[in-house]
C-alpha positions as CSV (number, residue, x, y, z in Angstrom):
1,M,-9.8,6.3,-11.6
2,P,-10.6,3.6,-14.0
3,D,-14.5,4.4,-13.7
4,A,-16.5,7.6,-13.8
5,T,-19.5,6.5,-11.8
6,P,-20.4,8.4,-8.6
7,D,-19.0,5.5,-6.5
8,P,-16.3,4.1,-8.8
9,L,-14.8,1.8,-6.3
10,A,-18.1,0.0,-5.6
11,A,-18.6,-0.6,-9.3
12,L,-14.9,-2.2,-9.3
13,A,-16.1,-4.3,-6.3
14,S,-19.2,-5.8,-8.1
15,L,-16.6,-7.0,-11.1
16,E,-16.8,-11.0,-11.1
17,G,-15.3,-12.7,-8.3
18,V,-13.9,-9.7,-6.5
19,G,-16.4,-9.2,-3.7
20,S,-16.3,-12.7,-2.6
21,A,-12.5,-12.9,-3.0
22,M,-12.1,-9.7,-0.8
23,A,-14.7,-11.1,1.6
24,G,-12.6,-14.4,1.9
25,T,-9.6,-12.5,2.5
26,R,-10.9,-10.2,5.0
27,D,-12.5,-13.0,7.0
28,G,-9.0,-14.6,7.3
29,I,-7.5,-11.2,8.4
30,D,-10.3,-10.6,11.0
31,A,-9.9,-14.3,12.3
32,M,-6.1,-13.8,12.8
33,L,-6.5,-10.3,14.5
34,R,-9.5,-11.7,16.9
35,D,-7.9,-15.0,17.7
36,R,-4.2,-14.0,18.2
37,G,-4.3,-10.4,18.2
38,L,-6.7,-9.0,21.0
39,R,-4.4,-10.5,23.8
40,R,-0.9,-9.8,22.1
41,T,-1.0,-6.4,20.0
42,T,1.6,-4.2,21.3
43,A,3.7,-1.5,19.8
44,D,6.5,-3.7,19.5
45,L,4.4,-5.9,17.0
46,T,3.3,-3.1,15.2
47,G,6.9,-2.0,14.9
48,E,8.0,-5.4,13.6
49,S,5.3,-5.6,11.0
50,L,6.3,-2.1,9.7
51,L,9.7,-3.2,9.6
52,R,9.1,-6.4,7.6
53,G,7.1,-4.2,5.3
54,A,9.8,-1.8,4.8
55,H,12.2,-4.5,4.1
56,A,9.7,-6.2,1.7
57,S,8.9,-3.0,0.1
58,A,12.7,-2.0,-0.6
59,V,13.4,-5.4,-2.0
60,L,10.5,-4.9,-4.6
61,E,12.0,-1.5,-5.3
62,G,15.4,-3.1,-6.1
63,S,17.2,-3.2,-2.6
64,A,19.7,-6.1,-2.1
65,S,19.6,-5.8,1.8
66,S,18.6,-8.4,4.1
67,L,16.0,-8.3,6.8
68,E,18.6,-8.4,9.4
69,E,20.7,-5.6,7.8
70,S,17.5,-3.4,7.6
71,R,16.7,-4.4,11.3
72,A,20.4,-3.1,12.2
73,G,20.1,-0.1,10.2
74,S,22.9,-0.9,7.8
75,G,21.0,-1.7,4.6
76,D,21.5,0.0,1.5
77,E,19.9,3.6,0.2
78,V,16.8,2.0,-0.7
79,A,16.2,0.0,2.2
80,T,17.0,2.9,4.5
81,A,14.6,5.1,2.6
82,A,11.7,2.6,3.2
83,L,12.8,2.3,6.7
84,R,12.4,6.0,7.0
85,V,8.9,6.0,5.8
86,S,7.9,3.0,8.1
87,T,9.1,5.0,11.0
88,E,6.6,8.1,10.2
89,L,3.9,6.2,8.5
90,M,1.4,5.8,11.4
91,S,1.8,9.7,12.4
92,L,0.2,10.2,8.7
93,L,-3.3,8.5,9.7
94,P,-5.0,11.6,10.8
95,V,-3.9,13.4,7.7
96,L,-5.0,10.9,5.4
97,E,-8.6,11.5,6.4
98,H,-8.7,15.1,4.8
99,S,-5.5,15.4,2.6
100,P,-4.5,12.3,1.1
101,L,-2.3,14.2,-1.5
102,Q,-0.4,15.8,1.4
103,V,0.3,12.3,2.7
104,L,1.8,11.3,-0.9
105,V,4.0,14.4,-0.6
106,R,5.1,13.7,2.9
107,L,6.0,10.0,2.0
108,H,8.0,11.2,-0.8
109,M,9.8,13.7,1.1
110,T,10.7,11.1,3.7
111,A,11.7,8.3,1.1
112,A,13.8,10.4,-1.3
113,K,15.5,12.7,1.1
114,G,19.0,12.9,0.3
115,Y,18.5,11.0,-3.1
116,V,16.9,13.7,-4.9
117,V,17.4,17.4,-5.3
118,D,15.3,19.6,-2.7
119,E,13.0,21.0,-5.8
120,D,11.9,17.5,-6.4
121,L,11.2,16.4,-2.8
122,G,7.5,16.0,-2.6
123,R,6.7,17.6,-5.8
124,P,4.7,15.8,-8.6
125,R,6.5,15.7,-11.8
126,A,5.5,18.4,-14.6
127,D,4.0,15.9,-16.9
128,V,2.0,14.0,-14.3
129,D,-1.8,13.6,-14.8
130,R,-2.9,15.9,-12.3
131,G,-6.7,14.9,-12.8
132,R,-5.9,11.3,-11.7
133,L,-4.3,12.5,-8.7
134,R,-7.1,14.6,-7.9
135,S,-9.6,11.7,-8.6
136,L,-7.6,9.6,-6.4
137,A,-7.9,12.1,-3.4
138,S,-11.6,12.3,-4.0
139,V,-12.1,8.5,-3.7
140,L,-10.0,8.5,-0.6
141,T,-11.8,11.1,1.2
142,G,-15.3,10.2,-0.2
143,R,-18.0,7.7,1.0
144,T,-17.9,4.4,-0.8
145,S,-19.5,1.0,-0.2
146,A,-16.6,-0.8,-1.4
147,P,-14.6,-2.9,0.9
148,G,-11.4,-1.5,2.5
149,L,-9.3,-4.0,0.7
150,V,-10.4,-2.7,-2.6
151,V,-9.8,1.0,-1.6
152,A,-6.1,-0.1,-0.5
153,A,-5.7,-2.1,-3.8
154,V,-6.8,0.7,-6.0
155,A,-5.0,3.3,-4.2
156,H,-1.6,1.4,-4.4
157,A,-2.0,1.0,-8.1
158,E,-3.1,4.3,-8.9
159,V,0.0,5.6,-7.2
160,L,2.6,3.1,-8.7
161,T,1.1,3.2,-12.4
162,L,1.0,6.8,-12.2
163,A,4.4,7.3,-10.9
164,P,3.8,11.2,-9.7
165,F,7.2,11.5,-8.4
166,V,10.7,11.3,-10.0
167,S,11.7,8.3,-7.8
168,H,10.6,6.0,-4.8
169,N,6.9,5.5,-6.2
170,G,6.7,2.0,-5.3
171,I,7.8,2.7,-1.8
172,V,5.3,5.6,-1.6
173,A,2.4,3.4,-3.3
174,R,2.8,0.3,-0.8
175,A,3.1,2.8,2.3
176,L,-0.1,4.3,1.2
177,E,-1.9,0.9,0.7
178,R,-0.9,-0.1,4.2
179,L,-2.1,3.4,5.6
180,V,-5.5,2.7,3.9
181,L,-5.7,-0.6,5.2
182,V,-5.6,0.8,8.9
183,A,-7.8,3.8,8.1
184,R,-10.5,1.6,6.6
185,A,-10.4,-0.7,9.8
186,V,-9.0,-3.7,7.9
187,D,-5.8,-3.6,10.0
188,P,-6.4,-1.2,12.8
189,T,-2.9,-1.8,14.4
190,S,-1.1,-2.5,11.3
191,L,-0.1,-6.2,12.0
192,T,-0.3,-7.5,8.8
193,V,2.5,-7.2,6.1
194,P,0.9,-6.5,2.7
195,E,4.2,-5.7,1.2
196,A,5.5,-9.2,2.1
197,G,2.3,-10.6,0.3
198,H,3.5,-8.9,-2.8
199,L,7.1,-9.7,-2.4
200,A,6.0,-13.5,-2.3
201,N,3.8,-13.3,-5.3
202,R,6.4,-11.0,-7.2
203,P,5.9,-12.2,-10.5
204,Q,2.1,-11.8,-10.4
205,Y,2.6,-8.4,-8.7
206,E,4.6,-7.1,-11.5
207,S,2.4,-8.5,-14.4
208,N,-0.8,-7.5,-12.7
209,L,0.6,-4.0,-12.4
210,R,1.3,-3.8,-15.8
211,G,-2.1,-4.9,-16.8
212,Y,-3.5,-2.3,-14.8
213,A,-1.3,0.5,-16.4
214,Q,-2.4,-0.6,-19.6
215,G,-5.9,0.5,-18.8
216,G,-9.4,-1.3,-19.4
217,R,-11.5,-3.1,-16.9
218,S,-9.8,-6.4,-17.5
219,G,-6.5,-5.1,-16.1
220,V,-8.2,-3.6,-13.0
221,H,-10.3,-6.7,-12.7
222,A,-7.2,-8.9,-12.6
223,W,-5.3,-6.7,-10.3
224,L,-8.2,-6.8,-7.7
225,L,-8.4,-10.7,-7.8
226,Y,-4.5,-10.7,-7.4
227,A,-4.8,-8.2,-4.4
228,A,-7.1,-10.5,-2.6
229,E,-4.4,-13.2,-2.6
230,A,-1.8,-10.9,-1.8
231,Y,-3.4,-9.6,1.3
232,A,-4.0,-13.1,2.5
233,A,-0.2,-13.7,2.0
234,G,0.5,-10.4,4.1
235,A,-1.5,-11.9,6.8
236,E,0.5,-15.0,7.0
237,A,3.7,-12.8,7.0
238,S,2.2,-11.1,10.5
239,P,4.5,-11.3,13.4
240,L,1.2,-12.6,15.2
241,K,2.0,-15.7,13.1
242,G,5.7,-15.9,14.6
């Protein structure tokens, strides 16, 4: 984690402008779900959101497949990997509450099946910073006063910049982010499409991840401000919007 205080995420949420940006995004998400979602929420809509998210995540990971190819199950290897993850994702919600690292292992095993040797499936790289992995698990299972959007944004950036596995780290990071948004009751039925928000803002997404990876409070601060915008864009990509 970028901060060693007892509640590091609360400290990050208190950075200038982060609280108000996240609150504004959360208000927009709540309004959409309240006004459009309560009467329309179905398993099909959640499935469509997961599909759109899988496609966007795959494109960010280098896929050249279209949404319709992903929908038909005829996408390339990266698209197929993201789609496999999306179909299993919600079943991992109970595991996240007590064992986030097990969730990461399962996500990688699902994404990388048939792509890496069995010995590397779900196994962190030998040189990975295991202290950071344990810290991430601790904040995901611990109590924090930080908004759920902050928790999701940090989880995403930590996994992607740490790159604990030999492959598919982006797909794993974005899947974890979506799962945290569900677990933290930001989007309980997973109807927003945060992956599409990142894809719509791809240059900023990639540059802010680089800033986060370089360390320092300024990089984390910029990432969190960016994430608030991306989550708002992800809400606009919801199937509730048509």
